[in-house]
DRENDO-492495 format. One record per residue: residue number from 1; x, y, z of N, C-alpha, C, CB in turn. Coordinates in Angstrom, 3 decimals. Glycine has a CB too. Example, Ala and Ser with C-alpha at 12.3 -4.5 7.8 and 13.67 -1.06 7.14 Angstrom:
BEGIN
nr,n.X,n.Y,n.Z,ca.X,ca.Y,ca.Z,c.X,c.Y,c.Z,cb.X,cb.Y,cb.Z
1,13.190,-5.690,7.800,12.300,-4.500,7.800,13.200,-3.300,7.800,11.308,-4.473,9.046
2,12.850,-2.250,7.080,13.670,-1.060,7.140,12.900,0.030,7.870,14.084,-0.598,5.725
***
This chain:
BEGIN
nr,n.X,n.Y,n.Z,ca.X,ca.Y,ca.Z,c.X,c.Y,c.Z,cb.X,cb.Y,cb.Z
1,-75.006,29.363,9.832,-73.917,28.477,10.171,-73.972,27.256,9.276,-73.972,28.076,11.650
2,-72.829,26.637,9.152,-72.726,25.439,8.328,-72.331,24.262,9.209,-71.700,25.638,7.179
3,-73.041,23.178,9.074,-72.717,21.959,9.812,-71.511,21.286,9.151,-73.944,20.986,9.860
4,-70.600,20.791,10.000,-69.421,20.076,9.512,-69.263,18.791,10.306,-68.140,20.957,9.623
5,-68.427,17.918,9.821,-68.094,16.706,10.556,-66.645,16.777,10.971,-68.365,15.440,9.713
6,-66.366,16.348,12.204,-64.986,16.228,12.658,-64.827,14.864,13.310,-64.605,17.380,13.649
7,-63.608,14.398,13.378,-63.320,13.112,13.998,-62.484,13.365,15.247,-62.581,12.152,13.006
8,-62.927,12.787,16.364,-62.206,12.898,17.623,-61.943,11.508,18.170,-62.995,13.748,18.643
9,-60.809,11.348,18.794,-60.494,10.130,19.519,-61.579,9.918,20.581,-59.065,10.206,20.165
10,-61.966,8.679,20.822,-63.047,8.394,21.762,-62.766,8.909,23.170,-63.297,6.912,21.813
11,-61.515,8.811,23.614,-61.169,9.312,24.952,-61.270,10.830,25.016,-59.755,8.868,25.342
12,-60.839,11.494,23.954,-60.945,12.948,23.916,-62.409,13.370,23.908,-60.216,13.513,22.685
13,-63.228,12.677,23.139,-64.651,12.978,23.091,-65.296,12.766,24.460,-65.345,12.111,22.035
14,-64.922,11.715,25.149,-65.466,11.450,26.484,-65.077,12.573,27.443,-64.963,10.085,27.020
15,-63.824,13.025,27.367,-63.390,14.136,28.223,-64.151,15.407,27.891,-61.882,14.374,28.075
16,-64.373,15.653,26.599,-65.133,16.825,26.172,-66.553,16.752,26.708,-65.145,16.940,24.638
17,-67.186,15.616,26.529,-68.574,15.461,26.966,-68.736,15.542,28.481,-69.118,14.145,26.474
18,-67.688,15.235,29.229,-67.751,15.293,30.690,-67.613,16.721,31.221,-66.664,14.416,31.289
19,-67.186,17.640,30.394,-66.976,19.016,30.811,-68.300,19.718,31.099,-66.201,19.776,29.744
20,-68.346,20.475,32.194,-69.578,21.167,32.602,-70.043,22.182,31.571,-69.369,21.862,33.931
21,-69.112,22.914,30.989,-69.493,23.914,29.983,-70.093,23.253,28.748,-68.278,24.761,29.583
22,-69.557,22.105,28.364,-70.101,21.369,27.216,-71.514,20.885,27.547,-69.181,20.163,26.837
23,-71.699,20.405,28.760,-73.035,19.958,29.170,-74.033,21.112,29.133,-72.988,19.348,30.582
24,-73.577,22.299,29.513,-74.462,23.461,29.569,-74.691,24.077,28.183,-73.883,24.510,30.512
25,-73.609,24.299,27.429,-73.718,25.039,26.167,-73.749,24.153,24.932,-72.580,25.993,26.048
26,-73.263,22.925,25.065,-73.230,22.009,23.925,-71.866,21.950,23.271,-74.258,22.414,22.905
27,-71.612,20.828,22.629,-70.322,20.618,21.953,-70.022,21.706,20.930,-70.306,19.259,21.267
28,-71.007,21.979,20.093,-70.777,22.921,18.992,-70.337,24.282,19.494,-72.033,23.071,18.154
29,-71.004,24.793,20.530,-70.663,26.112,21.056,-69.237,26.124,21.595,-71.651,26.524,22.158
30,-68.865,25.091,22.331,-67.525,25.029,22.913,-66.477,24.873,21.816,-67.423,23.866,23.920
31,-66.732,24.040,20.840,-65.771,23.853,19.741,-65.662,25.125,18.907,-66.190,22.661,18.843
32,-66.775,25.819,18.664,-66.717,27.096,17.935,-65.815,28.085,18.665,-68.134,27.694,17.763
33,-66.001,28.200,19.985,-65.190,29.124,20.764,-63.716,28.708,20.747,-65.706,29.196,22.205
34,-63.454,27.417,20.819,-62.068,26.928,20.779,-61.415,27.280,19.445,-62.022,25.398,21.008
35,-62.147,27.129,18.358,-61.605,27.466,17.033,-61.375,28.967,16.938,-62.561,26.992,15.904
36,-62.317,29.757,17.431,-62.175,31.210,17.415,-60.935,31.628,18.205,-63.437,31.887,17.993
37,-60.769,31.073,19.405,-59.606,31.399,20.236,-58.304,30.993,19.550,-59.716,30.708,21.602
38,-58.302,29.822,18.928,-57.117,29.349,18.200,-56.748,30.333,17.085,-57.368,27.933,17.608
39,-57.725,30.730,16.287,-57.453,31.639,15.176,-57.016,33.014,15.674,-58.689,31.774,14.290
40,-57.603,33.485,16.767,-57.213,34.776,17.349,-55.761,34.715,17.846,-58.171,35.163,18.517
41,-55.389,33.633,18.553,-54.007,33.488,19.031,-53.037,33.410,17.857,-53.867,32.232,19.919
42,-53.423,32.686,16.826,-52.556,32.544,15.652,-52.357,33.899,14.964,-53.156,31.519,14.657
43,-53.407,34.682,14.857,-53.306,36.011,14.241,-52.420,36.920,15.079,-54.704,36.642,14.071
44,-52.634,36.924,16.394,-51.800,37.747,17.272,-50.332,37.356,17.161,-52.266,37.621,18.726
45,-50.086,36.074,17.095,-48.718,35.587,16.959,-48.109,36.056,15.641,-48.682,34.054,17.047
46,-48.888,36.008,14.574,-48.391,36.446,13.261,-48.099,37.937,13.266,-49.408,36.112,12.155
47,-48.963,38.728,13.894,-48.744,40.171,13.971,-47.508,40.464,14.806,-49.976,40.885,14.565
48,-47.381,39.782,15.944,-46.209,39.988,16.804,-44.931,39.607,16.063,-46.337,39.166,18.107
49,-44.972,38.523,15.322,-43.796,38.106,14.551,-43.453,39.131,13.480,-44.034,36.735,13.907
50,-44.458,39.694,12.831,-44.219,40.731,11.820,-43.553,41.950,12.461,-45.548,41.141,11.132
51,-44.013,42.336,13.644,-43.378,43.456,14.348,-41.939,43.106,14.726,-44.185,43.831,15.611
52,-41.719,41.886,15.195,-40.354,41.483,15.561,-39.424,41.546,14.349,-40.353,40.058,16.156
53,-39.920,41.066,13.210,-39.093,41.114,12.000,-38.829,42.559,11.575,-39.773,40.342,10.853
54,-39.847,43.395,11.666,-39.708,44.779,11.210,-38.878,45.628,12.161,-41.071,45.404,11.038
55,-39.055,45.410,13.459,-38.420,46.288,14.432,-37.419,45.574,15.336,-39.467,46.940,15.273
56,-37.194,44.298,15.108,-36.358,43.505,15.993,-34.935,43.997,16.142,-36.330,42.127,15.517
57,-34.395,44.615,15.132,-33.006,45.065,15.189,-32.884,46.484,15.719,-32.374,44.979,13.819
58,-34.013,47.140,15.921,-33.994,48.515,16.432,-33.882,48.487,17.940,-35.261,49.295,15.996
59,-33.294,49.502,18.489,-33.117,49.617,19.934,-33.900,50.801,20.483,-31.633,49.758,20.282
60,-35.069,51.104,19.887,-35.874,52.235,20.342,-36.513,51.936,21.684,-36.949,52.578,19.314
61,-36.341,52.823,22.625,-36.924,52.638,23.957,-38.449,52.644,23.893,-36.432,53.737,24.914
62,-39.023,53.392,22.962,-40.481,53.469,22.896,-41.114,52.144,22.471,-40.897,54.566,21.934
63,-40.348,51.242,21.886,-40.901,49.965,21.455,-40.786,48.881,22.519,-40.214,49.513,20.200
64,-40.044,49.142,23.581,-39.859,48.130,24.612,-41.186,47.825,25.296,-38.816,48.592,25.643
65,-41.474,46.557,25.461,-42.681,46.120,26.152,-43.945,46.131,25.321,-42.890,46.960,27.323
66,-43.857,46.472,24.032,-45.076,46.540,23.222,-45.822,45.219,23.136,-44.738,47.002,21.841
67,-45.173,44.052,23.112,-45.967,42.833,23.008,-46.861,42.613,24.224,-45.060,41.643,22.825
68,-46.446,43.120,25.397,-47.235,42.929,26.599,-48.360,43.941,26.724,-46.351,43.004,27.806
69,-48.245,45.063,26.067,-49.237,46.116,26.233,-50.166,46.308,25.051,-48.555,47.385,26.508
70,-49.891,45.656,23.952,-50.697,45.836,22.754,-52.025,45.117,22.818,-49.941,45.369,21.561
71,-53.010,45.679,22.165,-54.314,45.040,22.052,-54.672,45.026,20.569,-55.411,45.787,22.912
72,-54.928,43.853,20.037,-55.224,43.715,18.623,-56.738,43.740,18.429,-54.609,42.408,18.051
73,-57.203,44.404,17.373,-58.648,44.450,17.133,-59.206,43.074,16.804,-58.965,45.420,16.001
74,-60.399,42.824,17.267,-61.069,41.555,16.972,-61.577,41.584,15.540,-62.238,41.290,17.965
75,-61.615,40.433,14.927,-62.133,40.362,13.552,-63.598,40.055,13.576,-61.389,39.306,12.726
***
């Protein structure tokens, strides 16, 4: 792993430090997970948007509901 520096507003940092999970696992672990979740959501959104662009004008019944039932592989 590589150490980095980030800047947080003092109130946000206080709220982070008050969290039970942060107290148990540490700031770094919680921030790593938050970044991972952010990137995963962003990737899923990009994939869903690509499907919408590719298939958005089609009226195939087999494609209905795919965003709710799809599972994207983890990276």
